[in-house]
DSSP file (Angstrom, degrees, kcal/mol; ACC not computed):
  #  RESIDUE AA STRUCTURE BP1 BP2  ACC     N-H-->O    O-->H-N    N-H-->O    O-->H-N    TCO  KAPPA ALPHA  PHI   PSI    X-CA   Y-CA   Z-CA
    1    1 A X              0   0    0      0, 0.0     2,-0.4     0, 0.0     0, 0.0   0.000 360.0 360.0 360.0 134.8   90.9   90.1  118.2
    2    2 A X        -     0   0    0      2,-0.0     2,-0.4    35,-0.0    35,-0.0  -0.703 360.0-156.5 -89.8 138.1   93.3   88.5  115.7
    3    3 A X        -     0   0    0     -2,-0.4     2,-0.4     2,-0.0     0, 0.0  -0.946   5.3-162.4-115.0 138.1   96.6   87.0  116.9
    4    4 A X        -     0   0    0     -2,-0.4     2,-0.6     2,-0.0    29,-0.0  -0.919   7.9-152.3-117.2 143.9   99.6   86.7  114.6
    5    5 A X        -     0   0    0     -2,-0.4     2,-0.5     2,-0.0    -2,-0.0  -0.964  16.2-174.4-117.5 115.8  102.6   84.4  115.2
    6    6 A X        -     0   0    0     -2,-0.6     2,-0.6     2,-0.0    -2,-0.0  -0.929  13.3-149.7-113.4 128.9  105.8   85.7  113.6
    7    7 A X        -     0   0    0     -2,-0.5     2,-0.6     0, 0.0    -2,-0.0  -0.870   8.9-157.6 -98.9 125.0  109.0   83.7  113.6
    8    8 A X        -     0   0    0     -2,-0.6     2,-0.1     4,-0.0    -2,-0.0  -0.898   9.7-154.1-103.8 117.5  112.1   85.8  113.6
    9    9 A X     >  -     0   0    0     -2,-0.6     4,-2.3     1,-0.1     5,-0.2  -0.347  32.1 -99.5 -84.4 172.2  115.2   83.9  112.3
   10   10 A X  H  > S+     0   0    0      1,-0.2     4,-2.2     2,-0.2     5,-0.1   0.867 121.3  52.8 -59.5 -40.0  118.7   84.7  113.2
   11   11 A X  H  > S+     0   0    0      2,-0.2     4,-2.3     1,-0.2    -1,-0.2   0.913 109.6  48.1 -65.3 -42.8  119.4   86.7  110.0
   12   12 A X  H  > S+     0   0    0      2,-0.2     4,-2.5     1,-0.2    -2,-0.2   0.915 111.0  50.5 -65.6 -42.7  116.3   88.9  110.5
   13   13 A X  H  X S+     0   0    0     -4,-2.3     4,-2.0     1,-0.2    -1,-0.2   0.909 109.7  51.5 -60.0 -41.1  117.3   89.6  114.2
   14   14 A X  H  X S+     0   0    0     -4,-2.2     4,-2.1     1,-0.2     5,-0.2   0.923 111.4  46.9 -60.6 -45.4  120.8   90.6  113.1
   15   15 A X  H  X S+     0   0    0     -4,-2.3     4,-2.5     1,-0.2    10,-0.7   0.855 108.7  56.0 -66.9 -35.0  119.4   93.0  110.5
   16   16 A X  H  < S+     0   0    0     -4,-2.5    -1,-0.2     9,-0.2    -2,-0.2   0.904 112.5  41.2 -63.2 -40.9  117.0   94.5  113.0
   17   17 A X  H  < S+     0   0    0     -4,-2.0    -2,-0.2    -5,-0.2    -1,-0.2   0.842 122.0  39.3 -79.1 -32.6  119.8   95.3  115.4
   18   18 A X  H  < S-     0   0    0     -4,-2.1    -2,-0.2    -5,-0.2    -3,-0.2   0.937  75.3-178.2 -81.2 -49.2  122.2   96.6  112.8
   19   19 A X     <  +     0   0    0     -4,-2.5     5,-0.1    -5,-0.2    -3,-0.1   0.682  50.6 103.3  62.6  20.3  119.8   98.4  110.5
   20   20 A X        +     0   0    0     -5,-0.1     2,-0.1     3,-0.1    -1,-0.1   0.281  49.4 106.0-117.1  11.1  122.4   99.4  108.0
   21   21 A X  S    S-     0   0    0     -6,-0.2     3,-0.3     1,-0.1     4,-0.0  -0.441  82.0-108.5 -87.3 165.7  121.8   97.0  105.2
   22   22 A X  S    S+     0   0    0      1,-0.3     2,-0.8    -2,-0.1    -1,-0.1   0.932 118.6  35.4 -58.2 -48.5  120.1   97.8  101.9
   23   23 A X  S    S-     0   0    0      4,-0.0    -1,-0.3     3,-0.0    -3,-0.1  -0.847  98.0-147.2-107.1  94.5  117.0   96.0  102.8
   24   24 A X     >  -     0   0    0     -2,-0.8     4,-1.7    -3,-0.3     3,-0.3  -0.106  19.3-116.2 -65.6 158.3  116.7   96.6  106.5
   25   25 A X  H  > S+     0   0    0    -10,-0.7     4,-2.8     1,-0.2    -9,-0.2   0.831 114.2  60.3 -61.2 -34.1  115.3   94.2  109.0
   26   26 A X  H  > S+     0   0    0    -11,-0.3     4,-2.7     2,-0.2    -1,-0.2   0.898 103.5  50.6 -63.8 -39.9  112.5   96.6  109.9
   27   27 A X  H  > S+     0   0    0     -3,-0.3     4,-2.3     2,-0.2    -1,-0.2   0.922 112.7  46.2 -61.3 -44.2  111.3   96.5  106.3
   28   28 A X  H  X S+     0   0    0     -4,-1.7     4,-2.2     2,-0.2    -2,-0.2   0.911 113.3  49.3 -65.8 -42.7  111.3   92.7  106.2
   29   29 A X  H  X S+     0   0    0     -4,-2.8     4,-2.4     2,-0.2    -2,-0.2   0.935 112.6  46.6 -63.5 -47.3  109.5   92.5  109.6
   30   30 A X  H  X S+     0   0    0     -4,-2.7     4,-2.8     1,-0.2     5,-0.2   0.887 111.4  52.1 -63.0 -39.4  106.8   95.0  108.6
   31   31 A X  H  X S+     0   0    0     -4,-2.3     4,-2.4    -5,-0.2    -1,-0.2   0.913 110.3  48.8 -62.4 -42.3  106.3   93.2  105.3
   32   32 A X  H  X S+     0   0    0     -4,-2.2     4,-1.8     2,-0.2    -2,-0.2   0.919 113.3  46.6 -63.4 -44.7  105.9   89.9  107.1
   33   33 A X  H  X S+     0   0    0     -4,-2.4     4,-2.2     2,-0.2    -2,-0.2   0.940 113.7  47.4 -64.0 -48.0  103.4   91.4  109.5
   34   34 A X  H  X S+     0   0    0     -4,-2.8     4,-2.8     1,-0.2     5,-0.2   0.888 109.2  54.2 -63.0 -39.3  101.4   93.1  106.8
   35   35 A X  H  X S+     0   0    0     -4,-2.4     4,-2.2    -5,-0.2    -1,-0.2   0.903 110.4  46.9 -60.9 -40.5  101.3   90.0  104.7
   36   36 A X  H  X S+     0   0    0     -4,-1.8     4,-2.3     2,-0.2    -2,-0.2   0.883 111.5  51.0 -69.7 -37.2   99.8   88.0  107.6
   37   37 A X  H  X S+     0   0    0     -4,-2.2     4,-1.6     2,-0.2     6,-0.2   0.945 113.0  45.2 -63.0 -47.8   97.3   90.7  108.4
   38   38 A X  H  X>S+     0   0    0     -4,-2.8     5,-1.7     1,-0.2     4,-1.0   0.888 112.4  52.0 -63.6 -38.2   96.1   90.8  104.7
   39   39 A X  H  <5S+     0   0    0     -4,-2.2     3,-0.3    -5,-0.2    -1,-0.2   0.896 109.6  49.3 -64.7 -39.5   96.0   87.0  104.6
   40   40 A X  H  <5S+     0   0    0     -4,-2.3    -1,-0.2     1,-0.2    -2,-0.2   0.784 114.8  44.1 -72.3 -26.6   93.9   86.9  107.8
   41   41 A X  H  <5S-     0   0    0     -4,-1.6    -1,-0.2     2,-0.2    -2,-0.2   0.543 107.7-124.0 -93.5  -8.0   91.4   89.5  106.4
   42   42 A X  T  <5S+     0   0    0     -4,-1.0     2,-0.3    -3,-0.3    -3,-0.2   0.705  71.2 120.1  74.5  19.1   91.3   87.9  103.0
   43   43 A X      < -     0   0    0     -5,-1.7     2,-0.3    -6,-0.2    -1,-0.3  -0.722  56.9-129.8-113.1 164.9   92.3   91.2  101.3
   44   44 A X    >   -     0   0    0     -2,-0.3     3,-2.1    -3,-0.1     2,-0.1  -0.777  40.4 -83.3-109.2 156.8   95.2   92.1   99.1
   45   45 A X  T 3  S+     0   0    0     -2,-0.3     3,-0.1     1,-0.3    -1,-0.1  -0.353 116.6  13.9 -58.4 132.7   97.5   95.1   99.6
   46   46 A X  T 3  S+     0   0    0      1,-0.3     2,-0.3    -2,-0.1    -1,-0.3   0.341  92.2 134.5  84.4  -7.4   96.0   98.2   98.1
   47   47 A X    <   -     0   0    0     -3,-2.1    -1,-0.3     1,-0.0     2,-0.2  -0.593  50.5-134.2 -78.9 133.2   92.5   96.7   97.8
   48   48 A X        -     0   0    0     -2,-0.3     2,-0.3    -3,-0.1    -4,-0.1  -0.598  19.9-109.5 -88.2 148.6   89.7   98.9   99.0
   49   49 A X        -     0   0    0     -2,-0.2     2,-0.4     1,-0.1    -1,-0.1  -0.549  32.4-120.3 -74.0 136.4   87.0   97.7  101.2
   50   50 A X        -     0   0    0     -2,-0.3     2,-0.5     1,-0.0    -1,-0.1  -0.649  24.0-145.4 -80.7 132.8   83.6   97.5   99.5
   51   51 A X        -     0   0    0     -2,-0.4     2,-0.3     2,-0.0    -1,-0.0  -0.852  12.1-129.0-101.9 130.8   80.9   99.6  101.1
   52   52 A X        -     0   0    0     -2,-0.5     2,-0.4     2,-0.0    -1,-0.0  -0.574  23.2-167.6 -78.0 136.9   77.4   98.4  101.2
   53   53 A X              0   0    0     -2,-0.3    -2,-0.0     1,-0.1     0, 0.0  -0.976 360.0 360.0-124.0 141.3   74.7  100.7  100.0
   54   54 A X              0   0    0     -2,-0.4    -1,-0.1     0, 0.0    -2,-0.0   0.380 360.0 360.0-119.9 360.0   71.0  100.3  100.5
């Protein structure tokens, strides 16, 4: 199981609770999480997994 450690700064927390800005806190949080997931798997966003054929 992979564990991720995400640091939330004061500005991001503020945006998460208000949720009325152009770039909402939820978008920033999800982007941060997805970037770390892709980084841990060594893949890029939109990249398809290669399937082995025998």
